[in-house]
FIZADO-345574 format. One line per field, with one value per residue: residue number from 1; residue in three letters; x, y, z of N, C-alpha, C in turn. Coordinates in Angstrom, 1 decimal. Layout:
resi <- NUM_...;
resn <- Ala_...;
nX <- X_...;
nY <- Y_...;
nZ <- Z_...;
caX <- X_...;
caY <- Y_...;
caZ <- Z_...;
cX <- X_...;
cY <- Y_...;
cZ <- Z_...;
# end
This chain:
resi <- 1_2_3_4_5_6_7_8_9_10_11_12_13_14_15_16_17_18_19_20_21_22_23_24_25_26_27_28_29_30_31_32_33_34_35_36_37_38_39_40_41_42_43_44_45_46_47_48_49_50_51_52_53_54_55_56_57_58_59_60_61_62_63_64_65_66_67_68_69_70_71_72_73_74_75_76_77_78_79_80_81_82_83_84_85_86_87_88_89_90_91_92_93_94_95_96_97_98_99_100_101_102_103_104_105_106_107_108_109_110_111_112_113_114_115_116_117_118_119_120_121_122_123_124_125_126_127_128_129_130_131_132_133_134_135_136_137_138_139_140;
resn <- Gly_Phe_Tyr_Thr_Asp_Ile_Phe_Ser_Val_Ala_Tyr_Ala_Ser_Ala_Ala_Ile_Leu_Thr_Pro_Leu_Gly_Gly_Tyr_Leu_Ala_Asp_Lys_Val_Gly_Val_Gly_Val_Val_Gln_Gly_Ile_Ala_Thr_Met_Ala_Ser_Ser_Val_Ser_Phe_Phe_Phe_Leu_Ala_Ser_Glu_Ser_Ser_Leu_Asn_Val_Gln_Val_Ile_Gly_Met_Val_Phe_Tyr_Gly_Ile_Gly_Arg_Leu_Phe_Val_Phe_Gly_Met_Phe_Phe_Ala_Asn_Ile_Gly_Lys_Arg_Phe_Gly_Tyr_Ala_Asn_Tyr_Gly_Thr_Leu_Ala_Gly_Phe_Gly_Leu_Leu_Leu_Ser_Ala_Ile_Ile_Ser_Leu_Leu_Gln_Tyr_Pro_Leu_Ile_Ala_Leu_Thr_Val_Gly_Gly_Tyr_Asp_Leu_Ala_Val_Asn_Ile_Ser_Cys_Gly_Met_Ala_Leu_Ile_Leu_Thr_Thr_Pro_Tyr_Cys_Ile_Trp_Leu_Gly;
nX <- 0.8_0.4_1.9_3.4_4.8_6.0_7.7_9.5_10.9_12.0_13.5_15.6_16.2_17.8_20.2_20.8_22.1_24.6_27.6_27.2_27.2_29.6_30.8_30.0_30.9_33.6_33.6_32.7_32.7_32.6_30.6_28.9_27.6_26.6_24.8_23.0_21.9_20.8_19.1_17.6_16.4_15.0_13.3_11.6_10.3_8.3_7.0_5.5_4.2_2.3_-1.3_-1.7_-2.4_-1.4_-0.5_1.4_3.0_4.9_6.9_7.8_8.9_11.0_12.3_13.1_14.2_16.8_18.3_18.9_20.4_22.9_23.0_24.8_26.9_27.9_28.4_30.5_32.7_33.1_34.1_36.8_38.0_38.3_39.4_41.4_42.2_43.7_41.9_39.5_37.9_36.8_36.1_33.5_32.0_31.5_30.0_27.9_26.9_26.3_24.1_21.8_21.3_20.4_18.4_16.8_14.3_12.5_10.4_8.7_8.2_6.3_4.4_3.2_2.7_0.7_-1.2_-2.2_-0.9_0.6_1.0_2.0_4.5_5.4_6.5_7.8_10.4_11.2_12.0_13.8_15.4_16.5_17.8_20.2_22.2_23.9_25.5_26.7_27.9_30.0_31.2_31.9;
nY <- -1.2_2.1_3.6_1.9_1.9_4.2_3.4_1.9_3.4_6.0_4.3_3.8_5.9_7.0_6.6_8.4_10.0_9.0_10.4_12.4_11.1_9.4_11.9_13.1_11.1_11.6_13.7_14.0_11.4_7.7_6.6_8.2_9.1_6.7_6.5_8.5_7.3_4.8_6.1_7.3_5.0_3.9_5.9_5.6_3.2_4.2_6.2_4.7_3.3_4.9_6.4_8.0_9.1_7.6_9.1_10.6_8.5_8.2_9.8_8.1_6.2_7.4_7.8_5.6_4.4_5.8_5.8_3.1_2.7_4.2_3.3_0.3_2.1_2.7_0.1_-0.9_1.1_1.3_-1.9_-1.5_0.4_-0.9_-3.2_-2.9_-3.7_-6.1_-8.3_-7.8_-8.7_-10.8_-10.5_-8.6_-10.2_-11.9_-11.2_-9.3_-12.2_-13.1_-10.7_-11.9_-14.1_-13.2_-11.7_-13.4_-13.4_-11.9_-12.7_-14.2_-11.8_-10.4_-12.1_-11.7_-8.9_-9.5_-10.6_-8.4_-7.4_-4.5_-2.3_-3.3_-4.4_-2.8_-0.5_-1.9_-2.8_-0.2_0.4_-1.4_-0.7_1.5_0.7_0.2_2.2_2.4_1.0_2.7_4.7_3.2_2.9_5.6;
nZ <- 0.0_0.2_2.6_2.7_0.6_1.2_3.6_2.2_0.7_2.1_4.0_2.4_1.3_3.5_3.3_1.6_4.3_5.1_4.9_6.6_9.2_9.3_9.5_11.8_13.3_13.4_14.6_16.8_18.0_17.7_19.7_20.5_17.9_18.1_20.0_19.3_17.5_17.7_19.7_17.9_16.6_18.5_19.7_17.3_17.6_19.7_18.3_16.2_18.0_19.0_18.8_16.8_14.0_10.6_9.0_10.7_11.8_9.6_10.2_12.3_10.5_9.5_11.2_12.1_9.7_9.6_11.8_12.1_9.6_10.4_13.0_11.8_10.5_12.3_14.1_12.4_12.0_14.5_15.3_13.6_15.1_17.7_17.5_15.4_12.1_11.5_11.5_10.5_8.7_10.0_12.2_12.0_10.4_12.6_14.2_12.6_12.0_15.0_14.8_13.1_14.1_16.7_15.7_14.7_16.7_15.8_14.6_16.8_17.2_15.5_15.3_17.9_17.6_15.2_16.3_18.0_19.6_19.1_20.5_22.5_22.1_19.8_22.2_24.0_22.2_22.0_24.4_25.3_23.5_24.5_27.0_26.2_26.2_28.2_27.3_24.9_25.9_27.1_24.6_23.9;
caX <- 0.1_0.9_2.8_4.4_5.8_6.9_8.7_10.8_12.1_12.2_14.7_15.9_16.9_18.4_21.5_22.0_23.1_25.7_28.8_27.3_27.2_30.7_31.4_30.0_31.8_34.8_33.7_32.3_32.6_31.3_29.7_27.9_26.7_26.0_23.7_22.2_21.6_19.6_17.8_16.7_15.5_13.9_11.8_10.6_9.1_7.7_5.9_4.6_2.9_1.3_-2.5_-2.0_-3.0_-0.5_0.9_2.3_3.8_5.9_8.1_8.8_9.5_11.7_13.8_13.7_15.9_18.3_18.8_19.1_21.4_23.7_24.1_25.1_27.6_28.9_29.4_31.8_33.5_33.8_35.1_38.1_38.7_38.6_40.2_42.2_42.1_44.2_40.8_38.4_36.3_36.5_35.3_32.5_31.3_30.9_28.8_26.5_25.9_25.3_22.9_21.2_20.6_19.1_16.9_15.1_13.2_11.4_9.0_8.0_7.4_5.5_3.1_2.2_2.0_-0.4_-1.9_-2.9_-0.1_1.0_1.7_3.3_5.6_6.6_6.6_8.7_11.5_11.6_12.3_14.9_17.1_16.6_18.5_21.4_22.1_25.1_26.9_27.1_28.2_31.0_31.6_32.3;
caY <- -0.1_3.8_3.9_0.5_1.9_5.6_3.0_1.5_5.0_6.8_3.3_3.6_7.5_7.9_6.1_10.2_10.9_8.3_10.8_12.6_9.8_9.6_13.2_12.9_10.5_12.2_15.1_13.8_10.2_6.6_6.2_9.2_8.9_5.2_6.4_8.9_6.1_3.7_6.7_7.4_4.0_3.7_7.2_5.1_2.6_4.9_6.7_3.4_2.9_5.7_6.0_8.6_8.8_6.6_10.6_10.8_7.3_8.2_10.2_6.8_5.4_8.3_8.0_4.1_4.2_6.7_5.3_2.0_3.0_4.8_1.9_-0.5_2.3_3.3_-1.1_-1.4_1.6_0.2_-2.7_-1.1_1.5_-1.2_-4.2_-2.4_-4.2_-7.2_-9.5_-7.2_-9.5_-12.2_-9.8_-7.9_-11.3_-13.0_-9.8_-9.5_-13.7_-12.4_-9.8_-12.9_-14.9_-12.5_-11.0_-13.9_-12.5_-10.8_-13.8_-14.4_-10.2_-10.7_-12.9_-11.2_-7.9_-9.9_-11.2_-7.8_-6.8_-4.2_-1.6_-3.7_-4.8_-1.9_-0.1_-3.2_-2.9_1.2_0.4_-2.0_0.0_2.4_-0.1_0.0_3.6_2.4_0.3_3.5_5.4_2.5_2.9_6.9;
caZ <- -0.3_0.3_3.6_2.8_-0.2_1.8_4.1_1.1_-0.1_3.7_4.4_1.4_1.2_4.8_2.6_1.8_5.1_5.5_5.1_7.7_10.3_9.3_9.9_13.3_14.2_13.2_15.1_18.3_18.5_17.7_21.1_21.0_17.3_18.1_21.0_18.6_16.4_19.1_20.4_16.8_16.6_20.3_19.2_16.1_17.8_20.2_17.4_15.5_18.8_18.8_18.4_15.8_12.4_10.0_8.6_11.7_11.9_8.7_11.3_13.2_10.0_9.1_12.4_12.1_8.4_9.9_13.3_11.5_8.9_11.5_14.0_11.4_9.9_13.3_14.0_11.3_12.8_16.5_15.0_13.3_16.0_19.0_17.1_14.2_10.6_10.8_11.4_10.8_8.1_10.9_13.5_11.2_10.1_13.9_14.6_11.9_12.6_16.1_15.0_12.9_15.2_17.5_14.8_14.8_17.5_15.0_13.8_17.7_17.7_14.2_15.8_19.1_16.6_14.2_16.9_18.4_20.6_18.6_21.2_23.4_20.8_20.2_23.2_24.3_21.4_22.1_25.9_24.9_23.1_25.9_27.9_25.4_27.0_29.0_26.2_23.9_26.9_26.9_23.1_23.6;
cX <- 0.8_2.0_3.7_5.6_6.4_7.8_10.1_11.9_12.4_13.6_15.8_16.7_17.8_19.9_22.5_22.7_24.3_26.9_28.2_27.2_28.5_31.7_31.2_30.8_33.4_35.0_33.6_32.3_31.9_30.6_28.3_27.1_25.8_24.3_22.8_21.5_20.9_18.9_16.8_15.3_14.1_12.9_11.2_9.4_7.9_6.4_4.9_3.7_2.2_0.0_-2.7_-2.2_-1.4_0.8_1.8_3.2_5.1_7.1_8.9_9.5_10.6_13.5_14.1_15.0_16.7_18.9_19.5_20.4_22.9_24.6_24.5_26.7_28.8_29.8_30.3_32.7_34.3_35.0_36.5_38.8_39.1_39.7_41.7_41.7_43.0_43.1_39.4_37.5_36.1_35.4_33.6_31.5_30.2_30.0_28.1_26.2_25.1_24.1_21.8_20.4_19.8_18.4_15.9_14.4_12.1_10.4_8.4_7.1_6.2_4.1_3.0_1.6_0.6_-1.2_-2.9_-2.3_0.7_1.5_2.5_4.6_6.3_6.9_7.9_10.4_12.1_12.4_13.7_15.8_16.8_17.7_19.6_22.0_23.8_26.6_27.4_27.9_29.6_31.7_32.5_34.0;
cY <- 1.2_3.9_2.9_1.1_3.7_4.8_3.0_2.4_5.7_6.0_3.9_5.1_7.8_6.9_7.4_10.1_9.6_9.3_11.8_12.0_9.8_10.6_13.3_12.2_10.6_13.0_14.6_12.0_9.7_6.2_7.3_9.6_7.3_5.5_7.1_7.9_5.1_4.5_7.1_6.0_3.5_4.7_6.1_4.1_3.5_5.7_5.9_2.8_3.8_5.6_7.0_8.3_8.3_8.0_10.8_9.6_7.6_8.9_9.4_6.3_6.0_8.1_6.3_3.9_5.2_6.1_3.7_1.8_3.5_4.1_0.7_0.7_1.9_1.6_-1.3_0.1_1.3_-0.6_-2.2_0.0_0.8_-2.3_-4.2_-3.3_-5.4_-8.4_-9.1_-7.6_-9.8_-11.3_-9.2_-9.0_-11.9_-11.9_-9.4_-11.2_-13.5_-11.3_-10.9_-13.4_-14.3_-11.6_-12.2_-14.0_-11.9_-11.5_-13.8_-12.8_-10.1_-11.0_-12.5_-9.9_-8.4_-10.3_-9.8_-6.6_-5.7_-2.9_-2.3_-4.1_-3.6_-0.8_-1.2_-2.6_-1.1_1.0_0.0_-1.6_1.2_2.0_-0.2_0.8_3.5_1.5_1.5_4.4_4.9_2.9_4.4_7.1;
cZ <- -0.2_1.1_3.5_1.9_0.3_2.8_3.3_0.9_1.1_3.9_4.0_1.1_2.3_4.3_2.2_2.8_5.3_5.4_6.5_9.1_10.3_10.0_11.5_14.0_14.3_14.5_16.8_19.0_18.3_18.7_21.0_19.3_17.7_18.9_20.2_17.5_17.2_19.4_18.9_16.3_17.7_19.3_18.0_16.4_18.7_19.4_16.6_16.4_19.4_18.6_17.4_14.7_11.7_9.1_9.9_11.9_11.2_9.6_11.8_11.9_9.6_9.9_12.1_10.6_8.8_10.6_12.9_10.5_9.8_12.3_13.2_10.6_11.1_13.9_13.0_12.0_13.7_16.1_14.6_14.1_17.5_18.3_16.2_12.9_10.7_10.6_11.4_9.9_9.0_12.0_13.2_11.2_11.3_14.4_14.1_11.9_14.1_15.8_14.3_13.6_16.1_16.7_14.6_15.8_17.1_15.0_14.9_18.0_16.9_14.9_17.2_18.3_15.8_15.1_17.9_19.4_20.3_19.0_22.4_23.2_20.4_21.1_24.0_23.9_21.5_23.4_26.0_24.6_23.5_26.9_27.6_25.7_27.4_28.2_24.8_24.7_26.8_25.7_23.3_24.0;
# end
């Protein structure tokens, strides 16, 4: 539908901000940008949990696209910063493997959402991301 198309465009268009993420990481640090990215993703879940119109939820879609883009950009930057580049591919691959395994949680969450628990799922996901704030501070 219409809003699915908007999400696809917003998600793909976030790539335009890639240079901004790199610039900010250089200026203020990977941890700060990781925190911004995580909070942008978190905010997206709260927008999607709101009872507001779908037009307002588009804002949540934009926050999600930007946050997700920056999270992965900072993930790769942090690996290089913390561990160097001797085993960069192995470490990045291992991190992505862990991400893929954890992303299997999406299937029960989708089932809960379809079952009518969309508000609880979105708020829980937003809160889970907020709980990662100490990690972002540690990265700084």
